[in-house]
N, C-alpha and C positions, 0 to 999 in steps of 0.2 A: 202176790203182794207187790205193789209198785211203790217205790220210794224215790222221791226227787230231792236232790240236794242242790242248793244254790239256785241261781237264776236259770230258768228254762223258758225260752220263748219259741212258740210255734214248733215245738219238738214233740215227736211221738216216741222218742226213745225213753227208756226207763232204767233205773238202777235196780238191780236185783241183788239183795243182800242175804247171805246165808245166815239163818237165825242162830246157828251154832258157832261158826268160826268167824263170822262177820266179813268173809270174802265178798267182794262186790264185782258185778259185771254190769256194764252199761250196754244195753242192746235194744234193738227194736222190738224183739219178742223174748219171752222167757227162754233161758238156755235149755236146750232140748234134753240134757241129761240131768237137770236139776229136778228134785222131787219135793212135793209138799204133802202135808198131812191134812186131815179134815179140818184142823184148826188153823190152817194156813202157815204152819211153821215150814219155811222154805229151807231146803238143804241142798248144798252143792253136791256134786257127784262124789267128791272126796269124803265128805262127812257121812254121806249115805253109805258109801262102801265101808268106811270104818265101823259104822254102827252095825251094818249087816254082818261084819266079821266073816265073810265068805259064805254065809248062809244064803239060800234062795229066799228072797222076800218078794212076795207077789205085789206088783205095782199095777194099778189100774189107770187107764187113760180115760179121764172124764173131761169132756169138752176141751180137748186139746192139752190138758194138763195131766202130768203124771202124779197120781195120788197114792201114797203108801198108807196102809192101815196101821202100820207100826211106826212110831216116832219116838226118838229118845227123849224129847222134851215132854211129850204127853205121858211117857212112862216114868217120869221123874228121874231120869238118868242124866240129863243135861239141863242146864238152866236156860230159860229165856229171860234175859235180864230186864227187858221192857215189862214183861208181865210180873216178874218178881218185884220190880220197882213199884208198880201199881199196888201190889199187895202190901208191901212194907209201908208205903205212903198212907194206905188206909189204916194199917195197924198203928203206925207211929206218925200221926200228922204233924207233930212238932218238929220232926226231922225232915226239913224240906230240901229240895235241890239248891235253893238259894243259900241255905246254911252250909251245905256241902261245898258249894262254890266259894264261899268265904274261906273255908279251910284250904281248898285247893289254891286259891289266890295267895295264900301265905307262902306257898312254895313257887308258884308260877303266876306272876301278876298279869300275864297276857291272856290267860284263859277266860273264855266268855261263856262256855256251856259245860255242863256236867254230863258225861256219858252215863247211860243206864247202869253199866257194870260198876262204875265208880260209886254211884249212889247206893247200889245194893251192898257193895263191899263196905262202904262207910257205915251204913245202918247196922249191918251184921256185926261189924267190929265194935260198935257202940253197945250192942246188946250181948256181946260175948259169944257169938255163934259163927257158924260158917255156912257157905252155900250148900255143901252136901248135907249138913244137919238140917237146914231149912227144907231141902227137897224131901228128906225123910219125914219131917214133921208134916209137910203138906200132903204127902202120900197117905198118911194116917188120918189127917183131918178131913180131906175131901174124898168122896167115893170115887171120883174120876176127874180127869182134867176139865171136862165140860162144867162140872160143878164149881171147880176153882175159877174158871173164866167167868161164870155167871156171878160169882161172889165179887170178883175184883171189878166187874163192869157195872155193878149196881151201886147206887148212891147210898150214903149212910154206912154205919158200921154194924 
């Protein structure tokens, strides 16, 4: 996953952002010790080591990328706020990022954007639930993470 922030001109460097902890590295190529899963959830070596908990987890090298068949996000153990945000926006279209930004600006007038985690936390607070409860609900609602992704990426409710 390549993420570019700000102005980039004639550059082949990319920002690599860990899906779990949001650590970022700007490099020419993907950090060699970072791992992704089949759904492109990119994990830094620290998060991957924490998730493994000392266990041996087989990692495959596919087309120069380290791919793990086990992912804490795909197993509903860790949130991917971007994907949770898409899900919640689909469920509660009246609670928009613009609405959340208005609330944030009451405290910080300089803010221009709402981060995905802020959006998710706001919606869940409005609905009286938490991220762990949402992950538990999603694990029961969808047969696997692929089905969840298909749901959030389709149009309509």
